[in-house]
C-alpha positions in Angstrom: 85.9 135.8 106.9 89.2 136.3 108.3 91.1 135.5 105.3 88.9 138.0 103.3 89.9 140.8 105.7 93.5 139.8 105.8 93.7 139.7 102.1 91.8 143.2 101.9 93.9 145.0 104.3 97.3 143.3 104.0 97.3 142.6 100.2 95.1 145.1 98.7 95.8 148.0 100.8 99.1 147.1 102.0 101.1 149.2 104.8 98.9 151.1 107.0 99.9 154.6 106.5 98.3 156.5 109.3 101.8 157.1 110.8 102.3 159.6 108.2 99.3 161.8 109.1 100.4 165.1 110.5 98.6 167.3 113.0 95.6 169.2 111.5 97.1 172.6 111.1 94.9 175.5 112.4 92.7 176.7 109.6 93.7 179.7 107.7 90.9 181.6 106.3 91.4 183.8 103.4 88.4 185.9 102.5 87.6 185.2 98.8 88.4 187.8 96.5 85.7 189.0 93.6 87.9 187.0 91.3 87.5 183.9 93.4 83.9 184.2 93.5 83.5 184.8 90.1 85.7 181.6 89.1 83.6 179.4 91.6 80.1 180.7 90.0 81.7 180.1 86.5 82.7 176.7 87.7 79.3 175.7 89.2 77.6 177.0 86.2 79.7 174.7 84.1 79.6 171.5 86.1 75.7 171.9 86.2 75.8 170.9 82.6 77.4 167.3 83.6 74.3 165.1 84.3 73.0 161.8 83.1 74.1 158.3 83.1 77.6 157.4 83.9 78.5 157.4 80.0 76.6 160.8 79.5 78.3 162.4 82.6 81.8 161.4 81.3 81.2 162.7 77.9 79.8 166.1 79.1 82.8 166.4 81.7 85.1 165.9 78.8 83.4 168.7 76.8 83.2 170.8 79.7 87.0 170.7 80.5 88.0 171.2 76.9 85.8 174.3 76.5 87.1 175.9 79.9 90.8 175.1 79.0 90.4 176.6 75.4 89.7 180.3 76.3 92.0 181.6 73.9 94.6 184.5 74.5 97.6 182.3 74.7 100.9 183.5 73.8 102.2 180.0 73.0 101.8 178.0 69.7 100.2 174.7 70.1 101.7 171.9 67.8 100.1 168.4 67.6 102.1 165.3 67.7 100.7 162.0 66.6 103.1 159.2 66.0 103.4 155.4 66.8 105.5 156.6 70.0 103.4 159.4 71.4 100.2 161.6 71.2 100.0 165.1 72.3 101.0 168.5 71.7 103.9 170.8 71.9 103.3 174.1 73.7 105.9 176.5 72.4 106.3 180.2 74.0 108.1 182.6 71.9 112.1 182.2 72.3 111.6 178.6 73.9 115.0 176.8 74.4 114.3 173.4 72.8 117.1 171.6 74.9 114.8 172.5 77.9 111.8 170.3 78.1 108.8 170.0 80.5 106.4 166.9 80.3 102.9 167.9 81.4 100.4 165.2 82.5 96.5 166.5 82.8 94.2 165.6 85.5 90.5 164.6 85.2 90.2 161.7 87.4 91.6 159.4 84.6 88.4 159.6 82.6 88.5 163.0 81.3 90.9 165.9 80.4 93.1 166.5 77.4 96.1 168.8 76.5 93.4 171.2 75.3 91.9 171.2 78.7 95.1 172.3 80.3 96.2 175.0 78.0 95.9 177.7 80.5 98.6 175.9 82.8 100.8 174.5 79.7 100.8 178.1 78.3 101.9 179.7 81.7 104.4 177.0 82.3 105.9 177.4 78.8 106.1 181.1 79.3 107.5 180.8 82.9 110.2 178.4 82.1 111.3 179.0 78.5 110.9 175.3 77.9 109.4 173.2 75.2 106.4 171.9 77.0 104.9 168.5 75.8 101.5 167.7 77.0 100.7 164.1 76.6 97.3 162.9 75.5 97.3 159.6 77.3 94.5 157.1 76.9 91.5 157.4 79.4 89.2 155.2 80.9 86.8 153.6 80.8 87.5 153.0 77.2 91.0 151.8 78.0 92.4 150.2 81.0 94.2 152.4 83.6 97.3 150.7 82.7 97.3 152.2 79.0 97.3 155.7 80.5 100.3 154.9 82.7 102.1 153.3 79.8 101.5 156.4 77.7 103.1 158.7 80.2 106.2 156.3 80.3 106.5 156.5 76.2 106.3 160.0 76.6 109.1 160.6 79.2 111.4 158.1 77.1 110.5 160.1 73.9 111.4 163.4 75.5 114.8 162.2 76.6 115.8 162.4 73.0 113.2 164.3 71.0 112.8 167.9 70.7 110.1 170.0 68.9 112.3 170.0 65.7 113.4 166.3 66.0 116.0 164.5 67.8 118.0 166.6 70.4 119.3 165.7 73.7 117.7 167.1 76.9 119.8 169.4 79.2 117.0 170.2 81.9 113.7 168.1 82.1 110.8 168.7 84.4 107.6 166.4 84.7 104.7 168.2 85.9 101.0 167.5 86.4 97.7 168.1 88.4 95.5 166.0 90.3 95.2 162.5 88.6 98.1 163.9 86.4 99.9 164.6 89.7 99.5 160.8 90.3 100.8 159.9 87.0 103.7 162.3 87.4 104.9 160.9 90.8 104.6 157.4 89.4 106.5 158.2 86.2 109.4 159.8 88.3 109.6 156.7 90.4 109.4 154.6 87.4 112.2 156.2 85.7 114.5 156.0 88.7 113.7 152.2 88.9 114.5 151.9 85.2 117.7 153.4 85.5 116.8 156.2 83.0 118.1 159.5 83.0 116.0 161.2 85.9 114.1 164.3 85.6 115.9 167.4 87.2 112.6 168.3 89.0 108.9 167.6 89.4 106.0 169.9 90.3 102.5 168.5 90.9 99.3 170.3 91.8 96.8 168.7 94.3 98.0 165.1 93.4 96.1 162.0 94.2 98.7 159.8 95.7 96.6 156.7 97.1 94.3 154.5 95.4 93.3 153.2 98.8 91.6 156.5 99.6 92.3 156.6 103.2 93.8 159.7 103.9 91.6 161.6 106.5 90.9 164.9 104.5 88.9 162.7 101.9 86.3 162.7 104.7 87.0 166.0 107.0 87.4 168.3 103.6 84.5 167.2 101.8 82.2 170.2 102.8 85.2 172.7 102.1 85.9 171.4 98.7 83.6 172.5 95.9 85.2 170.8 93.2 85.7 167.1 94.5 83.6 167.2 97.8 80.5 166.2 96.0 82.2 163.8 93.7 83.8 162.0 96.7 81.1 162.4 99.3 79.5 159.1 98.6 82.9 156.9 98.2 84.1 158.5 101.7 81.2 157.2 103.4 81.5 153.5 102.4 83.2 151.0 104.7 87.2 151.1 104.0 87.1 147.4 102.6 84.4 148.4 100.1 86.6 151.3 98.7 89.5 149.0 98.5 87.7 146.4 96.3 86.1 149.0 94.2 89.5 150.6 93.6 90.8 147.2 92.5 87.8 146.4 90.1 87.9 149.8 88.8 91.6 150.0 88.1 92.2 146.4 87.6 95.6 147.0 89.7 95.6 146.7 93.3 95.4 149.9 95.5 98.7 148.8 97.1 100.5 149.0 93.7 102.8 152.2 93.2 101.6 152.4 89.6 98.2 153.6 90.9 99.5 154.7 94.5 102.8 156.4 94.2 102.7 157.2 97.9 102.8 153.2 98.5 106.1 152.8 96.7 109.7 153.5 97.7 110.3 157.5 97.8 114.0 157.4 98.1 116.5 158.9 95.5 113.8 160.9 93.8 114.8 164.3 92.1 113.5 167.6 93.7 109.8 167.7 93.6 107.5 170.6 94.5 104.1 169.9 95.6 101.2 172.5 95.8 97.8 171.7 97.4 94.8 173.6 99.1 94.2 173.2 102.7 90.4 172.9 102.3 90.6 170.2 99.3 90.0 166.7 99.8 93.4 165.7 98.6 95.3 167.7 101.0 96.6 164.8 103.1 97.3 162.7 100.1 99.8 165.4 99.4 101.1 165.7 103.2 101.4 162.2 103.4 103.4 161.7 100.2 105.8 164.8 101.2 106.0 163.3 104.8 107.2 159.9 103.5 109.4 161.4 100.9 111.3 163.7 103.3 111.7 160.7 105.6 113.4 158.8 102.9 115.7 161.7 102.4 114.2 162.9 99.0 114.2 166.8 98.3 110.5 167.1 98.2 108.9 170.3 99.2 105.2 171.3 100.2 103.3 174.3 99.8 99.8 174.9 101.0 97.2 177.7 100.4 94.2 178.3 102.5 90.5 178.2 100.7 91.6 177.5 97.4 89.8 175.4 94.8 91.4 172.2 93.6 93.9 173.0 90.9 93.5 176.8 91.1 96.5 177.2 89.1 94.4 176.6 86.0 92.8 180.1 86.6 95.6 182.1 85.6 95.8 185.2 85.3 92.3 185.8 87.0 93.2 184.4 90.6 96.2 186.2 92.1 97.0 183.0 94.0 97.5 181.1 90.8 100.2 183.8 90.0 101.4 183.4 93.3 101.9 179.6 92.8 103.6 180.1 89.2 106.1 182.6 91.0 107.0 180.0 93.7 107.6 177.3 90.9 109.9 179.7 88.9 111.9 180.1 92.2 111.8 176.4 92.9 113.1 175.6 89.3 115.8 178.2 89.5 117.2 176.6 92.8 117.2 173.3 91.3 118.7 174.3 87.9 121.3 176.5 89.8 122.3 173.7 91.9 122.6 171.3 89.0 124.9 174.0 87.1 127.1 174.3 90.1 127.3 170.6 90.4 128.3 169.7 86.8 130.4 173.0 86.5 129.1 173.6 83.0 127.1 176.1 80.7 124.2 175.0 82.6 123.7 178.7 84.1 122.3 179.7 80.7 119.2 177.7 81.2 118.6 178.5 84.8 116.4 181.6 84.2 112.7 181.1 85.3 
C-alpha cells in the first residue's frame, strides 16, 4: 500500500505544487450585461443538445461547437490545408502580411473542436494582427491517442517556420495561441520548441489554459458553482479522491500527469518567449493559469496574467457580442505591439513595419 501511494504521488503526480497557490483575491463582481445573459442563454440551449452515452455526447459536442463557431459574417478568407505535413486552414484577413504568422490551437477538451469551431477567434486575431493565421486540425481523442494531437501541433509549428500561405517563405514574427485544451497544447509546444533548439516563437497568447493533468489546483473545486461551462463537467471529477484522479488521468492520456507534454506547468518554465495568459476569476481553470504564471515568473520568463471577473470560459470567442471579448483583444494587440517593438529595437532592423497590431 505504501509503495502504491509513493508511486502515485511521487511519480504519477510529481512535484507538490501547492507552494504556487496565491492568496484567493477578493471577488470582483461584474453585473452581467444583456449581452452576457444572452450568450449564457444561447450556450445553455446549445449544450442541452449534448446527451446520451459517451460516444453520442462527443459526437453532439463536436457538432454543436462547429455550428456555433461557423456563424458567418467573417472578413477573413478560410483556405483549407491538407498535406502529409499538416492539416488545418489558413485564416487570411484582407492585407495580411505573409511573413507574420500565428499558429492557433483550438480547445475542446482534447475530444472536440476544430478550426471551424474557433473561427470567431481566428478571424478576429487575423484582423487584429494582420498575420497569416494557421488553425491546426490536430487529431482528437478517443479515436487517436493524446500523443497524436501533441505531435500534430509540433509538426504545424515546424511547418510554419518555413511555410507561408503561398509556399516556402521565412517567418519574421511568429505567435502561438490557443484556448483551454489548446492553451495546454500551446504552452507545451512553446516549451518543446525551446528544448529542441528551434527558432522560438516571438510570443504566446493563451485563453483559460489547462496547465496540469494532475487536476490539483484549488479552483477546480472552489469555482465549480461559478463556472457555467466547465463546472458541471468537472463537478464529479473534482469530488474524487486525488489518487483516483491521477490514475484516471494516466489511463485516459496514456501519459503520466507529471509529464510536461500533458502538464506544461510541471516542466521547466525558464527561457520562454513572452506569453500573455487571460482567464476568468470565476472559472475552474483560474488557478491553473495562476500557478503557471507564478512558476514562469519565478523562472524569470516574461509571462503576464490578465483576469476578468464573472466571465464565461473562453469568452473571447463571443466577439463582437461581448464588450469584455473586445477588451481582451485590445489587450492582446497592446501586448503584441510591445513584444514586436522590443524585438525590432533589439535587432535594429525593419521589423518596425510588422509591429502594428
